N, C-alpha and C positions, 0 to 999 in steps of 0.2 A: 296122524301127524298134525301137530298144532303149530300154527305159525304165530310168532310173537309180533304183534303190530306195535310199532313205535309211533308215538305221536310226535309230530314236529313241533318244536318250541322255538322261541326266539333267543335261546341261550347263545351268547357270543355276539349278538348284534351290537351291543354297546361298545364292544372293542373295535368293531369295524367303523362305527360312527366316530369314535374317539380318534381313530387313525386318520380318517378323512378331515376332521377338525384340526388336528395337529398339522397335517400336510398343508391345509389351507392357510393356517397361521404362519407356517414356515415360508410359504410363497409370498404372503403379504409382507412379512418381515424382510425377505430378500428384495422385493420390489422397493420397499422404503429405503433399504440400504443403498441400492443402486441410485435412486433419485437423490438421496442425501449426499452420496459421493459426487455425483455430477454437479449438484448445487455448490458444494464446498469447493470443488475444483474450479468452477466458474468464478466464484467470489475471489479465490486466490489469484486466478489469472487477471481479473479486473484490478485487484490491488497491485499486482506486479506491474501491470501496464500503467496504472496511475503513478506509482512511485518512479518507474523508469522514465516516464515522460517528464515528470518534475525534475529528475536528475539531469536529463538531457537539456531541458530548458534552462536550468541553472548554469550549465556549462556551455550554453549556446554562443556566448561571445568569443569563445576560443575555437569555434569552428565545428563543423558537422562531425568530423572524425573524433575529436575529443569528447563531444557531447554524446555521441552514440557509444563510445567506449564506456562512459559512465552508465548509460542506460543498460548496456550489456552486462556490466558488473552487477548492477542491482538485480537484473533478471537471473543471472547465474546464482546469486546468493539465495534466491527464492526457488532454485532448482527447476527453472523453466527455460524456454528457448525464445530468443529474440527473433521474430520473423522479419520485421522491417523497422528501420529507424530512419526518419527523414527530418531535416531541418529546413524550414521555409522562413528565412529571416530569423526571428526570435521565437518562432513557434515550432515545437517539437511534436512529431507524430510518430507513435510507437505502436507496434503490433507484437503481442506476446502469444506464444503457443505452448500449451501443455498437453500431455497425453495421459488419458485415463484408461487403465487396462480394461478391456471389454467394451469401452464406449467410444474410443477413438480420440481424435484431437479436439481440443477446445481452444478457440481463438478469442482474444480480447484486444481491443484497440483503445488508445487514449491520446488526447491532445493536451498540451500544456504550453503556456506562454504568458507574457505579461498582459496585464489589464490595459485596455485602451486608455490613452492619456486623457486627462481632464484639464480643462482650463481652471484657473484659480476661482474659487467661489462656486464652482459647479457642484451640484449635489451628486453624491456617489450612488448610482442606481444598482451597484453590484457588478460582479464580473460576468458580463454577458458577451458572448461571441457574436459575430456578424449574423449568424443564422438563428439567433435567439436562444441558443442552448447555453447553460452554464459552462464555464471553462476554468481549468485549474490556474492557480496563480503562483508564480515564482516568488520566493521570499526575499529577493534582493531589494534592499532599500538604500537610500542615500543619506539616511540620518534624519530626514524630515518626517519620518513616520509613514510616508506614502509608499505603498508596495508597488513594485513593477515599474519603477522609473527606468527610462531607457538610457543606456550609456553608449557612447560611441565606440569605446574599446575597453577591455578589461582593466586597464590601469586607471580608469576614471573612478573605480570603486575603491574607496579608501576606508580603512578601519581606524577609528579614533582610539588612541592609546589613553587608558585611564591613568590618572596620576597615582603613583604608589605612595604608601605611607612611609615617611622617613622619621627618624628620631626627632628632628626639629619641628616637623609638621604636627606632631601629636601634642595635646595639652600636657602641661607639666605633671598632672596627676597620673597620666598614663606612661610617662617616660620611664618610671622605675620598673615597670613590668617588662619593657622591651630591651632595656640596657642592663647588661650584667658586667661585673668586674670580678673575675676570679671565682665565679660560681655564686657570688652573693649579689643580690639586687642592690643597686646604688640608690 
């Protein structure tokens, strides 16, 4: 009786190694996807907090309820949740919360308000808060070009009406183009 001896070879080892490499690449890709999702959600939450704080600061003169309603509207449009909204004078403090599936909640906070008043002739050092950190600026101006002017009440903000063109205000050469008589230019 003869026995057939088989020699062991490495046939099929490349398939096993390839499977391990593919599994490692899938795990690395999954980890990068989770990190990217978390970073993207954090950036979106920061943007929502910044925009809602600016909206609240812009409506600050009308009271905390109106200002926070504007902040809530901005956050709702970005499909997030407003955690907290507080007005301290003209300064709005907002907290925004978003939920990432599998990672939990991500919270972002922002503060916005007017720039500190400067005396005439003073050099603008930039919008710096009392703690030395930059702060957002509301876009309300009084027509002088200075941003963040303080108003006593909302009716102090006036919009200037631009003069409209009339037939008589245009030069004679342009009048024919704007006046018609029975479909024909006069």
